[in-house]
Residue, then its C-alpha position, 0 to 999 in steps of 0.5 A: m595374434r590379432l587384438p580386438t580393436r577398442e573404439a574410443d570411449t567418449p567422455d561422460i560427465n554425470l550431472t546428477p551429483l551436481i544437481d543433488v548438491v545444488f538442490l540440497m544447498l537450495v533446500f538448506f537456504v530456504v529452511s534456514t532463512t527466517f521470514t520476520e515481520d517487524r510489527a513494532l517499528e517506530v516510524t516518524l513520517p516526514a513532513a511534506d515539502s511539496t507544492a503541488e496542489i489540487e486545483r479544485p477538490r470536489v469532496v473534502a473529508s476533514m478529520t479532527a484529532d478527537g475522531r470527528i469527521r466532516i464530509n464537505g462541512v457536514a458531520v458524519p456519524k462515526t459508524q462505517e455505515g454513516l461514513g459510507r452514506a455520507l461519501e455516497d451523498a457527496l459523490a452523488g452531487q458531483p458532476g461527471g465520473d472523476a470524483v476527487l476526494l481530499i482528506r484533510a486529517d489532523r496529524r494526530v489522527p490514527h493511521g487506521e482511521v485515515t485508511r478506513v476513509m480511503s478504503e471506503a472511498g475506493r469502494l464507492g468509485f472515487s477516481t482520485v484520493s489525495i491527502a492534504t499536508t502543510r509545508e515543513s515550515n508550517i508544522q510546530 
């Protein structure tokens, strides 16, 4: 009696169940992860202990705690247009294209006001914007 010869089967590893399990784990972790945005964090900013100084600021924006702004000693209206006009005038009086703005803001000035001056300066083309600080030993 002659028996048919069988060819040796090559072992097969089915990856479909493995891929399904990995995909389900990925979906589980993405869905169960919470993306929170902490909006009410109390932040205490440190004093600057740096000795870096700008050699010669070309435009100086001084901001007082009561909301007044002066550009190179000239009072600026509190509107965005007035700030833009004053920065444009100061920029126009600067030689070359490397205009530098130094912001001297009182530490009680809201961060949003400083950011408003910085964004207006960036929009107008100031190449460098710096914020003046005091040394830690001078802070009261």
